[in-house]
N, C-alpha and C positions, 0 to 999 in steps of 0.2 A: 809547896813542892808536890804534895799528893795530888792536887787538882791538875796541875800542869802535867804531871805524869800520866794521869788518866786520859787527858786530852790527846797527848802524844800517842797513847796506846790505841785510842779510837781512830785517830787519823791513820795510823799504821795499818789497822784492820781494814779500813775502807780502801786505802791504796793497795793493800795486798789483794783485796777482792777484785779491784779493777784490773790489776795486772794479770789475773788468771783468766780474763775473758768475760764473755756475757754470762756464763754459768759459773757458779762457784759452789763449793761444798758447804753444807750446813755447819761444819765444824768451826768455821770462823765467824763468830758473832751471829749466829743464826737468828737471834731474836731482834736484831737491829733492822732498820729500814733505811738503807744508805741513800736512796734517791727520793724517799718520801712519797712513794706511790700507794702506801697502805698495805703493801705486801712484804712481809718479813723476809730478810735475806735468805733464810733457810728454805723458803717456799717460792722465792722469786726466780723465774727462769731467765730474767734479764735484769740482774740487780743493779746494773750501772745506768739503766735507761728507764725513765718514768714510764709506766705502762698502766694497764688496767687489770683489776683483780680477776675478771673473768678470763683474761688471757695469761694468767699466772705472772702478772707484773710486766708483761711485754706490751709494747705499743701496738696500735692497730697498723697492719700492713696494707697498703693500697698501691700496688705497683704501678697501675695505670692512672692513678690520681683521679678516678671518677667518682670518689665518694663512697664506693662500695668496697668494703674490706675484702682482701684476697680470699679469706676463708668462706665468704658467701658469694664471691664473684665467679660467675660461670665463664667469663672471658677476662681473666686477671691481667692480661697483657694489652688489652684493647679497651679504651675508655668507652663506657656505655651509660645506660640509664638504670637507675635503681629499679624502675618498673619492669625492666627486662633482665633483672639479675646481673646487672653490670655489663651486659652485652650491648654493642652499638646497633643502631638501626641500619640495616643494609638495604641500599637502593641502587642496584647496579646500573640501571638506566637513568637514574637521577630524575625520575618523573614525579617524585613526591609520594609514590606508593611503595612501601617497603617490600622487599623481595618475598617475604613470607606470605604476603597478601596479593602479590602481583601475578596475574595470570600470564603476563607477557614480560617477565623480569629483565629481558635483554633489549626490549624495544620500548622507547618512551611512549607513554599513553596517557589516558585520562583517569582521574580518580573514580568518576561515575561509571567507568567501563572496566574497573578493577585493574587498571594499569595497562590496558590494551589500547592501541591506536584506533582511530576510525578508518575502516577499510572502504574508502569512497574516493577513488582517484579523481572522478569527474565532479565531485562535490554536489551531487544532485539529491543527496539524502537517502539514496538507495545503496545499501552496503553489500559487500562481499558477493557471494554466489547469487544473491537475489537480483543483482544488477546484470541484466543480459547485454547491456552496452556500457561496460565500465569506463570507456574512454570518451563517451559522449553523454552529456547531461540529458536526463529525460524524467518524466513524472513517474511516481510509484505505480500509478494505474496502468502504465505501459511497461512495467518491470524495468524502469530506468532507461528506456530507449526513447529517443526523441521522435516527434511527429515528423514524418518525411513527406515532402510535397515537391516532387521533382519538377513539375511544370509551374509551380508557384501560383496556382490559382485558388489557394486557400482550402482546397479539398485534400485531406491526407491520402497518400498513395494507396493505402489499404482500402479506402472507400471510393477511390477515383476510378470510374469506369474508363477513363481516358487519361492514364497517368503521365503520358508523354506530350499531351496537348493541353494548353491552357484553356480552361472552359468555365462553365458557370456552376455554382453550387446547386442550383435548381435542376441542373442536368447531370448531377453526380460527377462533375468535373469535366464533362465533355463540352466542346465548343458548339455554339449554335450553328447548325448547318441548314442549307436549303438546296438539296440535291437537284430537285426539279426546277428550281429557279422561279417559282410562282409567287415568291414573297411571303410564304407561310413557312416558318422554321420547321425542320423535319420533326421535332419532338411534339409539335402541335398539329402536324399535317396528317389528316386521316388517309391521304393518298400520297405518301412521300416520294413516290417514283413517277408520279403523273402530274403534269402541270394543271392546276385548277384554280378555282376562285377562292379568295380569302373568306368571303361570306358563306362559303360552303365547305369550310374546314379543309381547304386545299384540294378539293375534288371537283371534277367537272360538274356542271349544273345538272346534267342528266342523272347524276348519282346523288339523290337527295341523302343528306347526312342527318342521322339522328343522335350522333355521339359527339361530345366535345371532350378532348383530352385535357384534363387538369393535372397538376403535379401530384395530387394524392388520390385521384379518383377519375372514373369515366362518368361524365355527366350526361344523362339521357334527356333528350328534348321531349320525349313522349313517355308516358307511364307504361310499365309492363303490366298488362291486364291478365286477370285469371277469371275463370268462371266462378261466380259467387260461392264462397264457402269451400272451394276446392283448390287443388294445386294444378289444375289443368289450364294451360296457356291458351288464351284466345287467339285466333288466327290473325287478328289485326296487329298483334304484337310481333309477329315474325319478322317484318322488315327491320324493325329496330334491333332485334337480337341478331339478325344477319349482319347488320352494320357493326354491332359490337364484335362479332367474330372476325369480320374483315379487319377491323382496327387492331385487334389483339394479334392477328397473324402478321400484320404489317409492322407491328412494334413489339418485337420479342423482348426488348429491354424493359418493357413495362412489368415483366415478371409475373408474380402471383397476384391474382385478383380475388378478393373476398366478396362473394355474392351474399348480401345481407338482407334478410327479410324483416320487415317491421309492420306493426299495425297500431291501431288506437287502443284505448283502454276498455273498450266494450267487450264483454264476453269473459270467459274463464281464462286467466293468464296462461296457465299451462297448456290449455288447448290452443291458444293463440300462438304460443311458441312453437308447438308441433306443426301447426298450419304454415307458419312463416318459414320453418325449416324445410318442410316439404316443397314449398314454392321455390325456395332458393335452390334446392336440389334439381327441380324441374328446369330451371334456367341453366344450371350447370350442364345437365344432360343434353339440353338443346345445343349449347355451344360446343360441347364435345363432338356431337354429331356433325357439326359444321367444321370440324378439323382442329379445334383448339386443344392442345395437349392437356390431359386431365390433371397433370401435376401443376398446371398454372391456375387452377380454379379451386376455391374453397366455398363451401355452402354453410351458412349460419342462419339460425332463426332466433330472433330476439323478442318476438311478440310485442308487448307494450313497454318493454323495458327501457327503450332509448327514444323518447319522443323529441321532436325538434320544434313542435309548436304545442300550445295548450290544448288539452283535450276537452276544454270547456266550450269550445265552439265547433260548429260543423266544418268550418274552413281548417281549423287546427287539426281535427281528427282526419280530415282528408289528406293533409300534408304528412301526417304520421303514418298513413298507410302507404308504404313505399318499398322499393327495392333499391339498395345502394350497391354500387360496384366500386370498391375501394382498392387502391394499390397498396398492398401490404408488404411485398418483398421484391423490390426492383432487381433485375439481373445486372451483373457487372458487364457482361458482354453476351451477344447473341450466340 
């Protein structure tokens, strides 16, 4: 009878504690542990629910079910990651870059661009303000703008001296013309306004020609001669230089001509450079006196620095002693 009575008394104590809610006073069997969580009833804040000792006998609360207890969860009502203290990863534009690290959080972009999209409408690889032609693909070397060739002759408009007429690259985009109808195209005709003979560079036979127009230079049929060791032009050179002046005035599109003096390797190099420079200046001055604008002429002296033949032979040294007339900056239009 005594054991049965004790059991009934213990059951009544437990039931009595349950009826009073989650918390109960320590006066009713405070030494007992009704739910067996290791926390005595007198110290258990949740005596009817198994809990943890560190929580005074109450169970872990995890409202959002993300595995992070509410006491440690910075976002207790939104499931998140333990590494983010229970808060979710927010990615408003759903581009895989979380908002906290996304420089463009409302526009889908790329991870390698910190969540921002590629600003390249024409997809030419030149982005944003750097692309001066955002609606037309073009190379980066042209700031995203395409090569324009209105006449379709293969010469870009910006380099084409005749952008509206299909022409030849060798003529800077201009067509081959023969104004005087003598069979010699104007760009090779020393006398483009006067019918002449092809074997005399398009000029009449009475006007002997000493100059041949090449794409990159004026080729002289006779050597420009100077008094030995000086920059004084010999009189026999004047007809050839007069012819050079006539050709330059007839062909303003030839633009700037570099008069270059050269010599062989005999003598002091610096002295030779000074001599060849003085000779080039003498030629320039002569052409200016014949009416060629000074801004179309440059004078350079290279001495022995640019041989075209070996200096080991007399023939090679003679070839290296020369004056070259190079086209260095053709004009777009006269």
